[in-house]
N, C-alpha and C positions, 0 to 999 in steps of 0.2 A: 404477557403481551411479550410480543418481539421483539427480541434485543436489535438496538439498530447501530449502538456507539458502544466504543469501550474504549476504555484508556490504559495506557502501555507510558513504561519509563523506560528510555534509552539516552545513552550516553553522546553528548557533542560536547564535543572541543571541549573534554574530561570534567565536563557539568552533567548531571540527569536532570535529564528534562522530561516533564509528562507531557505526553501527546494524546490528541482523542481524535479516534477512526470514526467514520459513519459509512456503512455498509455502502457498497453503490446502489442505485435507484436499478431498478427491473430493466431498462432501455441499457443502462452503462454493463449491468449485470450480462445482459443478451451480447452482449456486443464482446466482453470479456469470453465469455463460453466461446462463441465462434472464431472468437482467435485462437483459444487452445485445444479447439478442435483441428485448426488446419495447423497447429505447429508439431513439430516430432520432438518426443523426449527420449532423454536416455535414460538411466537407472531413476533419475532423480528431476523433483519438481524445478531444481534451479537450474537444469539445461534448459527451459524452457526461454529463459531470460536470454541465453547466448544464442540462441536460434532463430530470436526475432530481426526484423529487418529494422534500421534505423528511425524510418515513420513510423511503425507499429510501435515499436519501445518509447519515443517520444510520446507517441498521444496515450499509451498504456500509464507512462508516468505522470504524465499530467491529469488524466483522470481520475487517479489513483491520491496522488498530491494536492487536487480540489477539494477530496475528500477528508481530509486532516487537517488538524489544527495542533497550535503548541499552545500551553499555556505560560503566559508573560504577566510581567508583574500588574499588567493592567486589566489583566483576563484570558481569554481564548481567543487564539491570533489564527486565521487560515494561514495555512501555509504558502498555497496557490490561490487566486481566484481569475477564472478567465483566460487562463493558460499563462498571467504573469505572477511573479513571484511577489507573495504578500507580505510574506516573512524573508528578507532578502540574504539573511545569514545561511540561506540552507542554499544557495544559487549554486555555489562549488564545493559543496560536499556530498560525495556523491555515494559515500557509502549510509548516510543515514537517509540520503534519498532513497535509495536502493533498499535499504531495510523497509522503510514506511511503505514504499510502493508492494513489497513482499508481505509485509502485514496485512496491509489493504485486501490484495488477491485472495489471499489465504482467508480473510474475516470474511470477504464477502461471497466466499464459495462454501464455507464451512459448512460442512453436513450433504452438500450435494452429490458428492462423488463418494461417500459413506465412509470407506476408509481412510481418506484424507489425502494427501498429496507425502510422496514418500520423498526422505532422502533432506526433510526441511521441518524445525520442529516451528511452531510460529510463540510469539513471546508468551509469556502468562500475564493475562491483564492483572493491573495493579489494584482495578476498582471494579 
């Protein structure tokens, strides 16, 4: 069976939190591929993010963060829902949001390019 979810642990405000990522659906993944094909890459994958126009970056981050959940004491909670923050604690946490966005992009496109994206190693899933 195809794996479409992975769990990873990343630090947020000094605490390790579990996040669950779900691969983008086919339409969102195709949109991501189209965005990637229009971007110019330097020597590494991360240069893609620095070259994106603000509108595209906002759209990409929103789509990716809508596919991320955080494990809270009450259970899994979405990070974003319909473009709005579901877990308000991340609204001003640029580093965590970028980390989740990058992980979501790499997780969705894993295996698509064969050799993978150079210059960035995705986090190892915890489960």
